[in-house]
N, C-alpha and C positions, 0 to 999 in steps of 0.2 A: 478855788473852792469854795464850796457854799458853808459856812459856817453852821448855820441853820439846819442845812440837810445832814451835814457831820454828826450835830449833838443828837439828833432825834434819832439817826442809825446807830448809834454807840447803845444809846438810853435803850433801844428795844433790844437790842442783843444783849443787856445787861440788866434781868428781869429785878435781880435786887436792890441795884442803881436806881431805877425805875420807883419802886415801892419807899425806896429811901428819901429820892426826891422829891416826891409827893408828900412825905410828911414833914417835909424840911429838917430831916437827919444829915445833912451832908452838908459840907464845905463847898460849897460853889466855885469858890477860886482852884481848892485843888484838883477838883473835878474840870475844870477847865485845864489845869495844865497837862492833866492824865489825857485827856480826849485828843490833844495838842499832841502829844509824845506817839499816840497809838494812831494816827491819821496822818492826810498830808498837808495836814496843816502847819501853818508856821506861826513863832511867836509874837510876829506881830498881827495875828489873828483872835489874841487873847481877849481883849474886850467883846470883839463881837461874839465868841463863844460864851464868854460870861453872861451877856444880854439872852443870847438864845436859852440859855441853861433857867434863867431866873426865868423870862417868859413861859417855858415849857413847864416850870415848878409848879407858876399860878393855875396851867391849865389841866395838870395832876391833881391838882388839891381836891382829894374827894370830897360831893356832895353831901353834906352833912345829912339831910335832909333823905337823901337816897340811901345812906348809911343805918341811919335810924329807923326806917324801914326795915331793911333787911335784919338787925338785929332785933326788932320787935319780933318779926314772921318766927327768926330761930331761938325766942324765949319761949314760943308757943310749941316748940316741936318736942319730939320724944326722941331721947337715946337709947341705944340699944348694943348692949355688949357680947360678943362673943370670944372666949379665947380658944388656945389649941384648935386651930384653924390650919390646914393648907391651903395652899395653891399649886397648879400643876398645868403647868404648857404642853399642851399636844400638837402633835403635828395635823396640817390642813388636812390629809389622807386619811385621819381615823374616821372609819364609818361612823354615819350619824344617827344611826341605829344603834349602834352601840353605847352613844354617850346619853340617848334617851333612856336606854336601859338601866343604867347606871343610874341617871337623874331618878327615875320610878324608884330604883331600890332606894336611896337614900330617903326620898320623900315617904318610902311607905314607914321609914323608922323615924320620920318627923324631927328629922335634921335639917337645917336649911342646908341649900346647894345653887349655885348659881353657876353658869354657861357665859361665856363671853365670848362671842366668834368673831375673830378677827379674819383681815383679807390672807394672812398666813398660817395660823394658827387656830386653835382653841383653847381657851383658860378655863379651869375647873376651880371653883373655892367653895370647900366645904369642910367639915369636921377633920381632923387629920387622923382621927381612927379608923375613914377609909380612903388612905394611902396605900397601905398595902396593897387591897383591893384592886385600886386604880392601877398600881405599878403592874399588877399581874395582868392585869384586864388589857391594857394597852401597853404591853410589853413591847419593846423596840418602838414606840411613837412617844413616847416622853420626851420632848425639849430638855427642860427644866421645871426643879419640883424645889416648894419651901414650904419649911414647917416653924412650927413656934410662934404664930400667927396671932394677930387680933382682927376682926372682924368688927367695926364698927358703923351702925347703919342708925340715920337718921332722918326722922320721920318726922315730915313737915306738914302744915295746910296746904289745901289745895293752890293757895294763894299763892306757892310757890312759882307756877307758871307763867304770872305774869309780873313776876319780881326781878327784872334783870339785876343782875350780880351775884347772886345768893351762892354761887357753887364758887365761880371763883374768890369771893370773900372768905370762905372755910379752905381753899388752897393755900390763899395767902398766910393763912395762919398757921397752917403746918409748915411751908417754906420759910414763914420768919424766926420759927423755932427749931428749922434744921432737919423737920421729919418727913422722912420718904415716905410715899406712897406707894406700897408695894402694887397694887390693883385699886381701880376705879368701876362704878358703874352708878347709872340711877334708874330708876323706874317709878316715874308718875311722880308721888312725893317723898318717896324712899331715896336717898343718897347712900352708897353703900363705898365703904372707905378701908381697905385692907393695909394696917401697919403691922411694924415687927414690935413684939410683946414687950419689949424691953421698952419701950415710947407709951404705953399704954395709960399709965398714973398723969404723965404731961397731958395727953390728948382729951383725959377726963374731966380734968381741973380746966383745960383750956375751953372746951365744949360747954361750960355751964354758964351760960347767958343769961 
């Protein structure tokens, strides 16, 4: 059994471990023992696993210049927060003309609305004041719904298009704090993230770059 391969597979399957490894926040000896216990490796593979972890840890260390570029870009961004938002998932068989009609009505009231089209469903993110209308308009087609959400929109400079790792950096911040992202999408310089209202204060503080 190849120790290096087992280490790589284990770390890729555990994003939190990967993040801690990159930041040097994990006991490599203890991690080596866990990898051996959860794989087909033997105790006499301990040294090989430990060496593989040390090498991988060095490779995963963040590029200081790259991280600095991302933070500088985010410092120039504008943050918009909207509370009392809902997310509604609809069946893919929902007539698109009905969705367009709904979007036009919400736009006429100058309220934000976002439509995400997946391979098996549609998701509408908008003010929860429209939830009763959506439920009535698409009766029998609602797969799931959530309200009491917060819409976070980060408007970044156009340079985001040529700056790798910005969105990944943002998502890592959420994951490190145990904050679930209910929905997310992006449009050119805008990154939209929907979270539970209980996490709003933490997110607002977190995004003060």
